[in-house]
N, C-alpha and C positions, 0 to 999 in steps of 0.2 A: 329526393332519393336518400337512400341510408346511406351513411359513411362506409367507404371499402374497408373491408376487414384486411389487417395484413397478417394474419397467419392462414395459412393454408388450410382447404376445407377438410372435416373428416367426414369421408363416405364410407360405407358400409356393402359392400360387393356380396349379394346372397345367390348362390349358383353352385352349379355340380363343379367338380374340377374341369373338365374341357372348359365348361362356360369361361370358369374361375380364369385360364392360360389367355384366355382369345381378349378380356375384357381388363385384364388387370394393368398392363401394358399400356393400356391408353391414357393413365393419371398417374403422374409423376409426382406424388406426393408422399411426404413419411408418414403421414397421418391417415392408412386405408387400414383397413378391418376387415374380415371376411368371413362370411356365416354360409352353411349350405343348407338350411334347412330355416322354418320358419321360427321353431320353439328358441334356437340359438339365435335367430338375426333379434326377434323379440328381447331376448335376455340382451343382449349386448346395446340396444336403444335404450332398455332401462337404468342401465350399470353406466352407461356414459352417454355424452352429448356425442349426436351422431346430426350431422347438418345436410346431409342428404345419401337416400338410398337407392342404389342399383341393382333391378332385380331381373332375374331371368322369367322365363313365362313359363317355367316346366323345372321346379325341384325334386331333388332325391326323395323326399317326404311329401307331397303337397304339391301345390302351385304358388306363382308368384300372386293370382290373384288373392287367395286363403292369407298370405301375407300381408298386402295391402287393406282387405277388411278388417283384417286384426289392426292393423298402425292407426287404420281411422277411426276405428273406436276407441280407440286413446288419445290419437292427436290427429287434428283435422288439419292439420298444417303442414307436418313434416313434410318436405320435399319427397315424391317419390316419382322413379324413371322408370322401366318396364322395358329392359332391352332383349327381345322376341327373336331368339333363337330361330323357333319354330311358332308360328301363328297365322289366325288369316284377321279379317275383318271383323268377323263376330268376338272373336278372343280381343280385338283393341275396343272394339264398343263395350265389351265385359268391364276391361279394365279402365274407362272414363266412367263407368257408370261408379265403379267404385272407389271412384277419386283420383285417380292415376293423374298422377302432375304430367305426366308427359310418356306416351307410349312411341318406339321406336323399333321396325322389326332389322333383325340385324342383316342380312344379305343385302338390305340398300343404304347401308349407314356407315360410315368409314371413322374409324375411333375419332379423328380430329374431332366429326361429328356429335359423335356420341359427349366428347369433354365438353362440344358450347353448349351443349343441350341442358347437360348439368350443370352447368356455370349458371346458364340461364333461371332454372330454376332454384338454385339456391340465393340466386339474386333476386329473382321477382319475391322470394320468403322473406329475404332481410329488409327489401322495400315495404312490403307489408306489414312487417313487425315494425318498423320505424315511423310508417304512417300510422298504427295503431297507439303510440307511445305517444306521438304527437298530440293523438286526439285527445287519450284521456291526460296530457299534460292541459291542454286546454280548457277541457272541463272542469278539471279541479281548478284553475285558474275561475275560468267563469261563474262557477259556484260556492264563491267565498263569500262566506256568511255576514264579512266585517266588511266588504264594500258594495254598494250596489252597480251593478254591469248591464250594459246594454252593445248590442251588436248592431250596428247600421250599415246601411247600405251607402253606397259613394255618396248617394243623394241626400242621406240622413234621416231616413227614416228607419225606425228602429222594428229591426227582424224579429230579435228574441231582447229577454231582459228577464234576470236571473229573479229570485224570491227577496232580496236585498232590495230592490227597484219598489217595493210594494211604498216604502216611507218619502216616495217622493210624485204620489200616483193622483193626489187629492187634486183633486180639479183640474185632471191631468186632457190632454188631446189624444185625438188615435194614432193609433199607429202610422198611418199613412201621413199624418203632421211632419214635419222635418224635428230633428229633437230639441233643436233651440228655442222653439216656441211652447217649449213649457210653462206654467203659469210662475213655476217657482221660481224661475230665472228672469233676473231683472231685464226689463228692455235695454236698460244702457250695458249688458252685456251678452246681448243678444247676437252681435255682428261679430265679437270678438270668438266667441265659441264656434259660430259657423264655421267664418275663417280655419279657425283650427282643425277644423274638422275635415273640412275643402280640402286643404293640405295637410291631410295626414300620412305625409310621409315617410315621417320620421316620428318615433313617441314625442311628446310634449304633454305640459302642464300647465293649469292655470287655476287660479285661487277666486271665489265667484263668493258674492254675500248674497243670501236667496232668502225669501219667507212667505212660507204659504199662507192663506186667507188665518189668522186664527192662531196662526204660532208665532213663535219669538222666531227673530232672525236668527239666521245659522251661518256660519261661515263654510265652503263646500270646497275640498280642491277636487280637482276634474282633471283625468290623466288622459288621453287621447293616445291611443298606437295603430298603426295599420296592422290586418291580419294578413300575412304574406301566402300568395296561392288562394285567397279565398275572395279578394274582391269587396272586402268588409273593413269596417272600421270600430275597433273595440274601444268601448267608454268607461272609466270607471270612476264614482263619484264616492269621496269619503267624507265623513263629518269631524272637520277639525276645529271646531269651534271651541273647544275645552282646549285646545293647543294655542289657536290665538289668544285665549284669555290668559294664559298663564305666560305668552309671550310679550302680553302689553303689561301684567302686573311684573315681571321680569323689567322690562324696560322701564317703569316706575321705581322701582329699588335699585338700578344701576347706580343714578347720581350718587348715594348714598357709598354702595358698595366700591366706587369706584376713586372716591376721594380717599374714602377709610385703603385699600387695596393699594392706591398709587404709595401710601405714606409710609406703610404697617412694614415695621423689620420684625419684631414676634409679637407683642400683644400692644394693643389700640384702646384708648379709651379716651374718648370725648366727654366736658362737662360743660354747665353753662357758666355765667359770668359769676356765679355763686358758688363756684367748686363742684357742684350736686352733678350726679351719671345722667350724662344722656343716650350713651351707648357704650357699651362693654364687650370687649373684643370674645368672642366664645371659648377663644384657647387662653382665656386669662388663670385658668388652672395652672397651666405650664408652670409658670413662675411664682405665681402666688399662692399655688396649691385650693384657691377657693372658688365657688362655683357662680355664674355671672348673678344669680339673684344674691349670695351672701356679700360680692362687693358692691352691688345697691345699697345692700342691707349698712354697710359701713357709713353710708349716709355722702362723703365729700372724698376729694383726692386727697386730701392733706391726711384723711385716718391711716391712706395707704401708703402714700410715700413721704409724708411728714411734712410738716409746715415751713415757709422759707425755704423751699425748693429755688425757686426764682423771684427776680424784681418784675411784677404786674407791667411797671411803667418802661423797663427796658423788653418785654414782651411788645406792649404795644407799638413802641418805636419800631423794633427790626421786626414784627410778625413772626420771628421763627427764632428760638434758642437751642444750640444741638449739642449734645455729648456734654450732657448737664451729669456726673458722677453723682449718684447718691445709694443710701443701704438701705434693705428693707426687709423686714420680718415676713415669711411665709407662713401659713395657717399652722403647720408642724413645730415653728420657734424659731427656724434656720436662717441667717442671715444672708442675703443676697445683696452681690455690688449690680446697679444696675446702670446703663447710660441712656436717657432720658433727652428724649428730643421733643420742645412744645411749639405749635403753632397755632395761630391764630384762625379759626375758620367761621363759617356760618352753614351750619345743616342743620335743620331739623330740630331746631332750639338748641344747639350746643355752639357754644361759642372758642372753647379751648380742645385741641387735641392732644392726645397725650400720646408716642412711642416709644415705649420701654425696651429693651434690650437687656438680657442678663450677662454681664461679663464674670460671674465667678469664677467659673472653670479657667477663664483667661488670665484672670488676676493669680489664681494659684498656679497657672501652669507656669506664669512668667514666673513666681516665685522657685519655685521647682528647679526648671531650668537655670537661675540664677546658681541655687546649690549643685546641679549636676554638671555645669562649666567649672564650679572649683575640681570636684571629684576626677571629671576628666582630665585635670591639670596634675591632680596629685596620683591618680593613675599610671602616669603617663614614664613616670620615674620610680615606680613598683618593683620589685625585683625577685619575688615568691610570690608564690599563688596565695598563699598565709597572710599577707602584707596587703595584699588586693583582696582579699574576703574580708578585713578589719575593715579596709576604708569604705568598704560597700556599703557594710551593716552600718559603721556610726553613722554617715550619710545616708541613707536611709530614713534615719528616724526623722530628720526636716523633711525629707521627701513627701515620705508618704503621712507625715504630720503620727507616726505610731511610735513606741517605746521599745516593741514587739517585734524584733527581728534578728534573725539566725541566716548565714549565709552557709549552706552544704555545696562542698567539693565533692566528685566523686574519682574514688579511688580504684582502677583498673585492677590490679591487683587482690583489693578485695570484693571489687565487684560489687562495692557499697557507695552510699552517701553518707559521706563523714561530716558531723558540724565544724568548721572551720573555723566560724566566730559570731558571738552571740551576744547581744543584749542583756544586761542583768534582768531586766523587766522578762523577758522569753524564759532565761533561762530560771529564774525563779516559778513561771506558771509552768511550766512543761518540763518532763524530762525527754532530754536531746539527746537520743540514741542515734547509733547510724540506721539509716534506713536501705532496704533493699530496693534496687529497681522495678523490681516486680510486685512490691507489699502493694497494697490500698491503702495508701497514704498520699495527699493531697503534693507531696513533694515527687514520691515516685511516680505517680502520675502525671504532674508538668513534666520530668525528666523523659519520660517515655515519649510522649504524646507530643513533644516539643511543642506547647501554649501554657497561656495563662492558666491555672486551675485554682476557681476559688469555692471553700467548703465551708460554711457557715463565719463563724470569726477569722478564719485563715486565707492567704492570698500566696500563691506559690506561683512564682514565674522561674522558667527554665534560662540559664546563663548558655545558652547553647547544647555541645557537649560535657561541657566542664562541672555542672552543678546545678544548684538550685536556689534562690531567693526566698526565701519565706517571713511572712509577715503578719502580727497576728491585731487586729482593733477588737474593742467591746462592739464598736460602732458597725463595725461589716466595712467593705471596700466598694464604693462607685465606679463607675467606667474611665470617670478622670484618674483614682488613684490605681488602676490597673494600666493605663495608658503610660502614668508616672514610672510606674514599677516598671513596664515591658522598657521604656526609655534607658533608667537606669541600670537596669542588667544587659542591657544591647554596648552600655558602656564598660561594664563590668567583662562582656563578654570577648570586646576588642581587646581590651588587658590583657586578661587569657591567653586569647591569640596570638597576641605577641609574643610572649614566651613563650609560647608553642613554637611559635616559629624562630624565635633566636635558637629553644635547644632543638629543632630539627636541624636549624644552620651548623651547628655546632656538632650534629650527629652527620649530617652531609660531608661537615670538613673531616670528620673522622671517615666516611665509608670511601670519601676522594683518596684519601691518604692508601686507605686500602687497595683500593682499585688501580691506585699506581705501582703498588706492589703487584696487582695481578698481571696490569700491563706488562712489568718487567717479565714474569713468568708467561705471556701472551708473546710478546716479542721473542721468546728464546724457541718457544713454540712453532712461530714464524722463519726464524730462519731455518727449523727442519723443515718445514714446509716447504721454504723457495730451495731449499737442496732436491727434495724430494719433486719439485716440478721441474728442475732444471734436470735430472735424470729422467723424467720421463719424457722429456723432449726426444733425447738421444736413443731411448729404448725403442728397438724394432720387433720383440717378442712379448708374450705375456708373462713367461719366466724373468726376464731382463728385467720388466715394471715393478714386478711381484718382489724380485729379492733386492731392487732398489729400494722399495719402501719401507721393508723391515731392517735390511741393513742402517737406514737414513734415521727412522725412528730410535734404534737402539743404541746410537752412537753418543758418544759423552756419557754415556750412563744416565740421559735426561728419562729414556725409560727402560724398563729390566729387561721387557720381553714384549716379542711382534710378532703374529704371522696370520696368514693370510689362508683360508679354507675354502672349498665350491660345497654345494648340496650334493649330497648321492639319496639312494633308496631311503636309508635307514639313519641318518645323522650329516654332521659335515665331516669331510677329509679334508686333512692340511697340507696344501701345496707348497708353503715357502713358509721360513718361520727363519728368527734373527734374536742376538742376544743370550742372556742364560735362563738356565732352568728348562732347557730343551726336554729334559726326564718331565717336565707337567704335561706334554701331549698324551705320553702313554700312561700319566697315572690316573687319567681321567678317562670317562667313559663321555666321547661326543656325541653318542643319542641320546645322552641323558637332555630332556626338555629344559634343564633348567642350567645350564650353563649357557653365560652369556653369549658365545660367539653361537652357542645351537638358537638361542632365543633372537638374538637381534637378523638372523638371514631370514625371519619370517618378515622384514619391513622395517620395524622399529630399531631404534638405536636403543642399548643397553646401559645404564653407568652404576655400577657396583662401588659406591664412596668408601665401603667400610667390609671388608671382606671377611674381617672376623666376625660380624654379626649373625650369630646364629650359624656360626660355623659346623657346628653339630648333626644340626639337621641336613646339610646339603654337603654332600662327598667332596664336589670340586670346589670348595671351601677350603674343605682343612688339606686338601691336594695345593691348594694356591698358597695358603700359609706357609708349608710347607719347605715350600720354593722361593719364599718371600716377599708374595707377592699382596700389597695393600689393599689397592683399588684397581677396577678395570674398567674398561670402554669398547663395546664392540659395535660396530656403525656398520651396517648392509653395506656392499659394493653396488649399486645400482647407479643407471643412466637412460631418462627415458622411458622408464616404464621397465629397462630388461636387467637382471640381476647376474650378478659375476662372483656372488659369494659372500665373504661378511670379512673384514679386519680388526683384528680383537688385539688390544695392547695394553699394558700390566705396567703398574708402578710399583715402586718398593714404600711408599708411603702411602695412610687413608688421605679421601678428597684431593686426591692428585690432579682430576679431570674436575675443573667448575664449571658452569654455563658457558661461559665464554670457551673455554677450551672442547665443549662440547660441539658447541658451532662450529669453530673451527675444523674439527675432526670431520664433522659431516659437507663441510665444502671439499675438502678434502678426499675423500670416501666419493666426491660426485666425479672429480677430479679424475681419481683411479678410474673411476667406473668409464668413465668419455676415454683416457687413453685405452684402455684395453676395448673398449668398443673399436675405436679406429682400426688397431689391431688388426682385429677380428675384419672388418670390412676392408684393409687393406690384406689381406691374407686372401681375401676372399677373391681380388681383382687379380693376383698374380697368379692365382692355382688355372692352370691349364682344364685339368678335371673337375667336372660338377657331377651332380647328382641331381638329375632331371625328376622332380614330383609334380606329378599330373594331381589336381585335386579339382571335385564340384561342389558345390552348395547350393542350397537352393532359400539361404537367408535371406530377410529383406534389409538388415543390417548391412548388407553390399550394395554400396548407394548405385552401383552402376547396375546391379540387378534391379533394384527398387526402381531403378528409371524407364529401365526394358519395359517390366512389367506395367509401369504406369502408361505409358506410349505406347505398350503392344507392337516393339522392335527388335532388333539386335543392337546392342552397344558393344564397342572393342576399345579398348584402351589402344591409346596411341601417343604416348610419349607425358613421362609426368615428374615433376622436380617441386621437392619444399619449399614454401615462401610462408612469411610471417603468420603464423597464426593460423597455417591449413596448407595444403596442398593443390599447385596447380597444374589441370590435367588436361591433355587433347580427347579425343571420345571420336570414333567414326560411329556414324549411324547408318543403320540400313533398315527397310521397311516401314518407315514412317515420314511423314513430311518435316520439316526440323522444326516449325513452328509450333506443332504440336508435341514434340518431345521439349522444347522451350518451356513450354508452359507447366509441362509434368513435373520438370526438374524445379520449378517454383514450387511446388507441391511438397519435393523430394526434402526432409531434415538434414541429411545428410551432406546437401549440396547446398552450398553457400549464393552460387552466380551461376547462370548461363549463360555465355555468347557465342552466340552464330559464327563461325570462321565461313563455311564453305558451304552451299547448298547446291544439293543435286533434286534430283526429280523425284529419290524415292532416301532420300535420306540427304547427309552433309556430314560435314567436322563441325563440333563444336568443342570452346575452351571451358573449362568446368574447375569453379573453385571449390575443394572442397574441406570439408572439417575433418580434424584430427580424432582418434587418430584413422589412418588411412592404411590396408594393407603391404601397399608397397614398402612406405617409411617403414612398417613396425619389421618388417620383415629384412629391410634393408640393415636396422639396427642390429638383427641377428647374424651380418653378414651373407644373405640370402639375398635372389635377386628376384623381383617379379617380372617372367618375362614375357607375358600375356594374359590378360585379362578378357575373357568375353562373355558378353550375358544375353538372354533371349530368353523372349518371350515365348516363344514358341514349345519350348520343353520347362519353362519355369526356372531354370538354373543358369548358375554363373560359371563357368572352366577357368581355372587359373594354372599356369605351366611356370615354377617356382623352380631355379637353377642354383642349389647348395654346393661350395666350392668345398672342394676336399682341403683341410679337416676338420671344417665346420661339422657341428653335431646337429643331425638332421632330427632328433629328437625335437632338441630346443624350438627348431625353427619350426616344426610339425605340432608343439603346445604354441608357438605365437600364434599359428594360423587358427589352431584350433578355438584360442582365449576369443579370438574378434569374429568366428563364426564357428559356434556351437556342432553345428549339422555338418562341418567339413568334412567329406570321404576322402581317400587317400584314393586314386583311379588306376594311378602306376609309378612303378621309381626304376630308373633307366640309370645307368655312367653312360656318359657322353664327355667327349673331347671339344671343349670351345673351344672356336674356330678365330686362335687370338691374334691374326694377321689384322681381319673386320675389325675386329673388337678393338684391339689397339690404334687401329687407325682411325676408325670413327672418335675415341676418346681423347686423341693427339687432336683432334680439331676441336669435339667440343670443349676442351679444356682451356683454348685460346678464348673462348666467347665468356661473358660476362651472361648472367643468367636472364639481365633483361634483352641482352642482343639474342640469343638462344631464344628467348620467347617471342622475338619481336621478326625474327627467322623463322622458326614454324608458323608462327600465325598467318605469314605472309605465304610459304610454303603452300597449306592447305588452304587459303583463303584461293590460289591460282596464282597471286601477282608474278610468279616467275615465269609463265606459260605464255605462248605466243599465238596470238595474241591473248593479251591480259585478261584474265577473266574476274580481275580485283583490282581497283584501283590502290594507288597509296593512299590517298584522303582515306579511303574503306578500311583498310587495314589500321591505321593510326585511331578510327573511331572506334574499332573494335581492341584494341590497345589501350583506349582510353589517354592518348596523348596527342598532340599538334602533327599534323601533317611533317612539317621540320624536323621534331624530334625522331618521326619513324625514319625520314630520310638518313638522318643523321648514324641511328642501327643498323639501318641497311647497308648502308658503307661501310661503318665499321664493320660488321660481318664479313662481306666482303671480302675487304684488307685482311680480314686475319687468314677465312680461307685461302688467301693467294699465296698469303707469306707462309700458311703450311704446305700450299704446296710448291714453293719455288723456291721457299730456303730448306728444304732437305728436312724437314720435318718426319714426313711419312714418302713413299713411294709409292704409286699405283701397280701392280704388276698383272703384264696379260694374262 
């Protein structure tokens, strides 16, 4: 069977509009396309892959049989199902003759049956394709010209053989005889082969030695495997004679190579008792530079390693001598230091094995590391960059074995690498001018790239961000020299880093002293802030808050002038001010977008450190200078996204507001704005007269409307309160099962959690956790109250009723609402007197409860916990709240105690 396709099938519906309207609903797949004519259908099939065509019998131009014949002319396998709204047995017969996959009369077939027929047609086509694919794979395997292949019956008789089997047929038997009776199979192997074929439940292999009359013996590898679902066995035979011979040859040479490889370090040589070479390792040129033939041409080992390398008597006595140090000259005349191990052996005429390891690099490294150790001690006490450069240049002569050394140090002010220390040898051979980092020079490239650069006889090594070490040698530099130069550079870099850290510490001490002075200034600012905070606590009106802020800021000449303004249609209008220079507000235009207060009211603080800069180009700067102002700070008064205006402060010295002072004023501005918000909210609660605004919105950014549309129901807000990172709300649902609404809430972006509280036959109550911003809390920040919010899927809209107490600005409330819902339409606006007795009574109760007690009481109420008999147990309410039953009962008892306390201790009275 074909593997199931995880993707939805690609379907093409072909018919008129009425037929398409009937059939389209039967298929729930996003990969559905339609066509109304034969040409359009053929065009879609040629330009995109289609898994099945569902066609009407009658099309607007032509009929379904024309389409079917055209399809079969191009493809004989594409499934085509005719779904005939009209037709008879003759039409069905014609469709079958034309190659239709399935034919269904519409009057006797339900949409589910049509879907089933289409699925079966697609599955049958996929099964056929999979079967054809497997057949092609089998044929390709069977016809492999490199191996002889037979297809056997379970009894071992040959059903089929490929062309490659002809090499095995000389003197063969008939196809009716068992395969293992072939004459080229030795009698001793026939039983093994028969058992393997008869038990071919799993693939297996065996190797046979075979011989035909008049032919040389061959080695054959036979693979036996079952053919699934075919009741057959597949046997392949491959001539592996050459491979067997190679394996045998490898085994013969293994003894020699095992001894050699077990003792090899770098280069291995074997000699006889006379010192003549019997084996030379192929990698001999890595140390000595000679080829194997050239080494043999030297005659004896003494010509390569010298005489008197070891005492033969000692070797005979011990059998092995290790770590014999000697020197040897390679073909190029270079001297190498070697460690040689000598061992007595007996292999293919050889009696002595020499294992040679080149330790020249290690010896050089040891000498260089000794020099570097002394360099590190000297650099530990160096006190200047020039002294470090001199030490590095001097010691580099011994480390790198060259007299041409220069140390360049980077000059940040000049942006160049300056030669700080140079040996005489290099000074005589080169003109050592400053080098720019961008110059095409090894020094410049090494500094920019941060890596070693070699160029001919020059070696440049970066000293981190401090400079570059340059060395010159007529013989060039090998990998060891680069490594040693890098170690020397790292040592110098560490010393230069130490100097830089010490300089940074001195600078940090200076900065700390400066910061202490700044903290002293900040403490004076904080004294002002604390005084302002104290004044804000006792202020009950906006005017008192603004007056206290301006007065405190200009007390004791800390700041020369301060004022608070609010935006209007043309600019900024001053509300309160204090200090010297009231005439400044009359002298400048507060409609000028360049004035700091006007710029700050846009949302970002504005700091002017020096008013005198460019004062001729800005009229407000000239006016500020005339009134003695040298620096200005304007900060917006905003809290939770709501703006109350701007605070602008002026000082009589430049740079009076550093970053720390700016941060303090930003916090102060938030505190002032929060106090103004609290005053506005308190005035809203105390006002008896309210303006009632009714709005309508169709914006799905309203979470309750999005929920109502998704669940096809009506949702009404029934209580809301702020919680951490969001809003907790209760919502009454009508017109839909509660589980469907909860499911829809999970797909609504602004709803983070939905918990059923009370379920009725056609609705219930949900507790919703909503993400911010929420319209109710946004309106509360502006002093308004969201009285009702009801969303309905019937008219795809939400109605909001908002109470705006006097004297709150209705325009600000309207702007806050339309910021959230741009399409919000004001339906009505009316004045009304609030029912203060009921509101104050309810407030008196609610104020006695904590947020958690109020949430538990509201959840229990909506769940039916207080009904008789109870519609919901305390355990179920606790589960909805995510707390233990005992915690719920404690909250419930505490709420009841506060309720009865409010009733009996005289907090409020219930009037008849």
